[in-house]
N, C-alpha and C positions, 0 to 999 in steps of 0.2 A: 488371639493372635492371627493376623491375616498375612499370607505370603504373597508377594508380588514377583512375577518374572519380568525382568527388564530386558528389552530387546532394542537394538539399534538397526536402522535401515538407512543406507545412503543411496543405493541404486534400487529401483523398483523391484520388489520381490526378494531382494537379497538381505535377509534379516539374520543377525547373529546375536547370540546371548551376550548380555552386558552385565550379568550378575542378577542378584535378587535382593529384595527388601523384606523385612519383617515389621509389620505395623500392629500396634496394640488395639487400634480401633478399626471398625469396619467402614467408617465414614472418614474421608480425608479430603484434601484439596491437591490440585496439581502443584501449587507452590510448595506444599509439604513434601510431596513425592520428589520434586527436584531438589529440595534442600537435603533430604535424607540421602538421595543418590550421590549428590556432589560431595557431601561430607564423607560418606563411606569410601568413595573411590580416591579422594584426596588423602584420607588417613591411611589407607592401604599403601599408597605410593610413598608417603612420608615415612612409614614404618619399614619400608624396604621390601614389601611383598611383591612389587612389580618393578622391573628395571626401567621400563619406558612408560611415561604417563599417557594413558589413552582414556581421557575422561569425556564427559558430555561436551565440554568446551575446553579448549587448550589454554594454558596460562600464557601470558605474553612472552615469557622466556621458558622454552621447554628444557633448556639447559643453560647454565651460566659458566662463563669462562673467567677464572681468576688467576692472574700472573701466568697466563699461558697454559694453565692446567684446567681441564674440564671438571667442573664441580657440579655435583648433583644438587638441584634446587630444592628448596622447601616451599611447597605450594600452600597458599593461603586459601582454605576452603570457603571462607566467607566471601572473599573476592570472586572466587570461582562461581559461587552461588549467584552473586549479583550479575556476573556476566551471562550466566545461563538464563536468568530471568529476562535480561535485556535481549538475549537472542530470541527467546520465545516471543516477546513483545514485538520485536522487529521482524517476525516471520523467518528468522534464521533456522528455526526448527519447528516442526509440528509434532503433536502428541496424540496418540490413539490409546484409549483404554479399551482393551479388547478390540472391537472394530469401530468404536465411536470416537470421533475427533473431539478433543477438549479445547475449547476456545477461550476460556477464562481461567486465570490463575487461581482464583478463590471460589470457583464453582464447586459445590459439594459433590463428591464422587463416592458412590456406594460400591464397596468392594465385595467381590465374591471369592470363594476359594479358588486359587490358581488364576487370579486375574493377570492378564498380560498387558504391560504398558510398553508401547512402542514409540521410540523417539525417531522421527524421520528428519535426518539432517540434510540441509541444503549444502551446496558446494561451498567450502571454505575458500576465502580469498587466496590463501597460501597454496591452494591446489591449482590455481590458474597460472598460466604462463605470465611472467612479469611484464613483458611488453604489452600483451593483450590487456592485462589488468590496468596498466598505466593508461592505455587509450580509453578504456571504459571510464576510468576516473575523471577523464577530461570532458566527458559528455556534459553539455550544458543542460541542467536538469531542474532548474528552479522555475516553478509555475508562477502564473500571474493572474489567476482567476479565482473566483469564489462562487459557491453554489448556494442558492436560497430556494427552499421549497415552501410553498404556501398552500394552506388549506383555505378555500374560499367559500363564501356563502352564496356566491353567484358568479356571473361573468362580468369582466370589466367593460365599462362603457367608454369607448375612445372618442375624443373630441373630433378626430379626423374621420371617423366612421361611426356615427352615433348609433346606440342601441345595445341593450344588455341581453337581448335574446340571441341565441346561437346563430352566428353568421359565418360566412366563409373566412373573414379576417381572423376570427377566433381560432381557426384551424391552421393558420399560417404560423411561421416563425416570425416573431415581432422583434424589431430592433429599435432601441432608443439611442440614437447618435445623430443629432440634428445636422452636423456639418463636419467637414474634414478638420476644421479648426478645433471643434469640440473634441474630436478623437485625439488630435495632436496635444492639446492641453492635458487630457487625461493621461496620455503616455508620459508626458514630461513629469507629472506628479510621481508616476511609478518609478521613473529613472532616478528620482531623488529619494527613493525609499519610502514613499508615502502612498497610501491608497488614493485613487483618483477622487478629487474633490467633487467632480461631476462625472460619475461613472457611466460607461457604456453598459446597457442592459439588453440582454437577449432573452426573449420569453417564449415559452411553449406551454400549451394547455392540453396535456395528454387526455384529459377526460372528454374533450370534444370529439375524440375518436373512439374512446372506450369508456363508456359511462359507468361500467362496473367498478372502476377504480375509486369511486366516491359514492356516498348516499345520493338518492334522487335530488336533483336541483343543486347539488354541491359540486365543486370543482377543485382540481389540483393545478397549481401553476408552478412551473420550474423556471428559475431565473439563473442565467449564466452571466455573472457580473465581472467586468474588467474596469480598471486594472487593479489587481490586488497582489502586490509583490510579496513573495514568500519571505524575503528578508526585509525587515522594516528598519528604518534608521533610528527612530526615537520612540518606539512603542513595541508592544507585543500583541499578537493576534487574539489571545484570550481576553485581553482588556478592551480591544477596539472593534471586534468583529460585529457586535450588535449595532454600534453607531455607524459603521460603514454600511451595514444592511439597511439602516434607516435612510441613508443617502440614496441607496439604490431604489428604495420604495418611493422616495421623493421624486426621483427622476421619472419613474413610471407614472406617478400621480400627475405629473405635468401633462401627460398624454391621456391618462385615464383617471380623472379626479375621484371616482368612487372607489378606487382600489383599497384605500385604507379601511373604509367601512366594511369591506367584504372579508377582510383577513380574520380567520378564526384561530389559526395557529401558524407559526412559521418555524422552520428549521434552517439554521445558518451554519454553513460548513466552510470554514476558512481554509486557506492553503495548508496551514499547519494541521487542521483536522483531517484534510485529505490524506496527509502523510501518516498521521497517527492512527486513523480509523480504517483507512483503505490501503495502506502501505504504498501510496504513490510518492516515491522519492521526490522531495522538494515540492510536494503538492502539484506535481506536473501531470495533468490528465492525459498528456500525449506520450508519457514515458520518455521525454526528451524533446528539446526544442525542435520545431518543424521549420528549420532554416536550411538553405541550400547546402551548406557544408555538413548537414546532418540528415540528408535525404539520399534516396537512390542507393548507389554503391557505397555511400559513406554511412549507411544506417545499419547497425549501430555504430560500427567503426570500419574503416577501410580494411579490406581483405576478409571480412567476415559478414558479408551482406547476404549470404545464401543460407542463413538460419542455423548453420553449424557453429560449433565452438571448438576451442582447443581440446576439450575433453571428449573422448570418444563416446558416441551415442547420446550426447547431451545437446539438445537443440533449443533454439529460442523461437518463440512464436507470438510474442506480444506486440503492443504498439511501438515498442522501441526498435522494431525491425521494419523493413520495407513492406508496404508503402507508408507506414506510420500510423498516427492516431486517428480516431474516428471509429464509431461502432459499425464496422463493415465486415469484419471477419477475414479480410484478405491476408493479413500476416499469418494467421493460423492455417488458412487454406494453402498458401504457398509453402509453409513449413511442412505440412502433411505430404505435399507432393515430393519434397526433397527427401523426407524420411522414407517414403515408399520407393523412391529411386534407389536409395542406399540399401534398403532391404532386398529389393529385387536383384541388386548387384552383389548381394551377400556381404556388404560392408557392415551389416548389423547381424548379430547373432539372434 
């Protein structure tokens, strides 16, 4: 029998005991730990051991009203377990076993005597001011791009600049979009809920700057492809992402005919994959559309453009804040300045 101490942490460093579990085996999974915890806390509440339900995740109704009389609910532990698993998958909570983060539900975990399992909970939507939450929910967040990573056996030979030996053009950012009409037609497809029939392709080859990223003579190519609307009209991304990737390669082959022969392996990341694997809501790499009504003092929402939130000591510092998307670090830099300002003014403990 192995004993687990369960801890909850909502604000950094503020951990409190949330009970304990007894497991028969010394090897388990996070899924099993969550299942046992949720079942135990729900059964204790349903048996009347606690007056208020304070579980890993809250039921949709923490109390029920019948004929004007408040009635104690009966919580379904299996539904609570499903909600907890969904919260973990959606990064609504993080889990540490002792001091190591667990990232997979079914990853084997070897337990030691007095192992501590800490659940780090992110802010619940109900903890936010209703008006602020409503404005956040209005942010346009659906992405329209796809990523393709290629392992290449050599460098592309462009008809506009012939040669497959390393040249200055290989170090540039390369765009395939022959005309404004081409771009316009690609966007019209996306507006209709279809990936572009003739996509725009933006290419970089990072190994031209850092050859340690691949074996000698080999290269990596990163493709940013548009337009790939997150919401499709008559298809789903898991079914069509490879065929759309083929069209992107075709567009590139029009300019570099040898590209197909160079491809050793490819990784295709659809907008849906960007959301599922990297937690980018709507597959939006900028954490929100970069349009005038969602920039400057309107980013993320009006009245909250200086990185603070309605929750004391909780700050925002990602691409969803000013000045927006792009790997530049400016949102984090600006947020750090505001945090230091508050700390020096003793607004922070």
